[in-house]
DOSE-824786 format. One line per field, with one value per residue (C-alpha): residue number from 1; residue in one letter; z, y, x negated. Coordinates in pm, 1 decimal. Each point is the difference from the previous one (the first is absolute). Example, Ala and Ser with C-alpha at 12.3 -4.5 7.8 and 13.67 -1.06 7.14 Angstrom:
gukol: c(1/2)
tike: c(A/S)
pz: c(780.0/-66.0)
py: c(-450.0/344.0)
px: c(-1230.0/-137.0)
***
This chain:
gukol: c(1/2/3/4/5/6/7/8/9/10/11/12/13/14/15/16/17/18/19/20/21/22/23/24/25/26/27/28/29/30/31/32/33/34/35/36/37/38/39/40/41/42/43/44/45/46/47/48/49/50/51/52/53/54/55/56/57/58/59/60/61/62/63/64/65/66/67/68/69/70/71/72/73/74/75/76/77/78/79/80/81/82/83/84/85/86/87/88/89/90/91/92/93/94/95/96/97/98/99/100/101/102/103/104/105/106/107/108/109/110/111/112/113/114/115/116/117/118/119/120/121/122/123/124/125/126/127/128/129/130/131/132/133/134/135/136/137/138)
tike: c(X/X/X/X/X/X/X/X/X/X/X/X/X/X/X/X/X/X/X/X/X/X/X/X/X/X/X/X/X/X/X/X/X/X/X/X/X/X/X/X/X/X/X/X/X/X/X/X/X/X/X/X/X/X/X/X/X/X/X/X/X/X/X/X/X/X/X/X/X/X/X/X/X/X/X/X/X/X/X/X/X/X/X/X/X/X/X/X/X/X/X/X/X/X/X/X/X/X/X/X/X/X/X/X/X/X/X/X/X/X/X/X/X/X/X/X/X/X/X/X/X/X/X/X/X/X/X/X/X/X/X/X/X/X/X/X/X/X)
pz: c(-937.1/197.2/-198.6/40.5/201.0/253.0/3.6/91.1/274.5/139.8/-20.4/187.6/269.2/32.7/21.6/249.3/220.8/-28.9/97.9/314.5/75.3/-176.6/135.2/-186.2/-235.2/-328.2/-223.5/236.1/23.9/-379.1/-33.5/251.8/-178.2/-344.7/111.7/-155.9/216.0/-132.6/-243.6/24.5/20.8/-265.9/62.8/-316.7/-91.1/-20.9/359.9/121.3/-202.1/100.8/372.2/-23.4/-215.0/232.1/300.8/-175.2/-129.0/303.2/73.2/-361.1/-14.5/325.7/-132.3/-316.2/207.5/254.9/-276.8/-71.2/355.1/125.1/231.6/319.8/-92.6/31.1/-79.4/370.2/-9.0/-287.5/69.0/-40.5/-254.5/-212.7/28.9/-110.1/-292.1/-105.8/25.7/-221.5/-260.0/-1.6/-33.0/-304.7/-143.6/37.9/-15.7/-213.5/-358.6/-135.8/231.0/-151.7/239.5/-46.0/112.5/307.1/110.4/-64.4/189.5/296.4/-1.3/-6.2/305.2/171.3/-69.3/171.8/286.3/65.4/-26.9/-263.1/144.4/-5.5/-352.9/-115.3/185.4/-159.9/-341.7/54.5/107.3/-283.9/-258.5/116.2/-28.3/-348.9/-104.4/168.2/-174.1/-324.3/4.1/-194.9)
py: c(1330.6/-319.4/-296.1/-364.6/-86.8/272.7/-112.3/-353.4/135.8/215.0/-302.2/-211.8/267.7/40.5/-373.5/-45.9/273.0/-155.5/-336.5/161.1/205.9/-110.5/308.3/247.5/247.4/-152.1/297.0/249.9/-228.3/-27.0/376.9/60.8/-248.1/145.9/364.3/239.7/309.0/295.0/-202.2/-133.6/-378.3/-190.5/-371.1/-199.2/-239.0/-288.0/58.7/-10.5/-312.5/-177.5/55.7/-85.6/-305.9/-142.0/55.1/-157.1/-301.7/-62.7/-350.3/-113.5/165.1/-165.5/-335.3/39.5/98.2/-279.6/-259.3/83.2/-2.3/-303.5/-237.5/146.2/361.7/195.0/354.9/83.9/-72.7/238.1/346.8/240.6/202.8/-310.8/-103.3/342.2/10.4/-346.4/97.1/305.4/-198.7/-298.6/232.7/160.4/-340.0/-151.1/293.8/276.6/-126.0/310.8/-49.5/-252.1/-272.6/106.6/354.4/-114.1/-227.9/262.1/267.6/-236.1/-67.3/374.8/45.0/-288.9/162.4/315.9/-140.1/-346.4/-187.6/-211.5/-328.2/120.9/133.5/-346.6/-157.8/242.8/-68.7/-375.7/23.1/234.9/-210.6/-305.9/188.9/124.2/-360.7/-136.0/248.6/-10.4/375.7/-6.6)
px: c(645.3/-51.0/-133.1/104.4/-311.7/82.7/363.6/-107.4/-221.9/283.5/232.0/-255.5/-39.5/376.7/66.3/-283.6/149.1/346.9/-148.2/-142.8/312.1/321.1/182.0/-223.5/170.6/-117.1/72.1/-164.8/-302.1/-31.5/36.4/-278.0/-228.6/65.5/-7.0/-245.9/-54.7/195.4/210.6/351.9/9.8/188.2/-28.7/-65.1/281.1/-248.1/-112.2/359.1/81.6/-322.7/56.1/371.2/-69.6/-263.5/226.9/298.8/-194.3/-225.3/139.2/-56.5/-342.6/-103.3/119.6/-209.3/-304.6/52.0/7.0/-364.7/-134.1/-187.0/185.0/-147.1/82.0/323.3/103.4/-26.8/-373.6/-69.6/-134.6/292.2/-196.0/-53.0/364.3/126.3/-245.7/117.3/367.0/-47.5/-195.2/235.7/298.3/-158.9/-93.7/345.7/240.0/-154.9/-28.9/-174.1/-301.5/-242.8/-115.9/-360.9/86.4/196.5/-285.4/-268.3/192.0/40.2/-373.5/-69.5/224.3/-178.9/-338.1/119.7/208.7/-139.6/-328.5/-174.5/124.0/359.0/-42.9/-109.6/292.4/247.5/-149.7/39.0/363.5/92.9/-184.7/194.6/329.9/-91.3/-69.1/314.1/228.1/-202.3/-52.3/-326.5)
***
């Protein structure tokens, strides 16, 4: 059984791959990421909805993120790993009511620890904290 932390990591990996190659077969990619040798893959519903939701809401997510970047920064300047982590977290913050804000932020920081660096982790924390305050998600 795949837990929510692993689901978020698979979603991040899937969305990162899609960002690099929009033509990739999304379902096949998710199946290969979630596969356990010797077992049939059943993709968790939350993984499917998280990936689909982030893809569907990308313009709104990017707008929310952009609102908290300094004047001389744009989404294009962000590391792609950081942008994808932010999109997943902001989607959960704004669109998934059963995920507490604290959990969404913490999970994003865990992904940043694994896939980014300390400076980026602090940046991600700052942006997400500002969004939590803006939308009064505390």
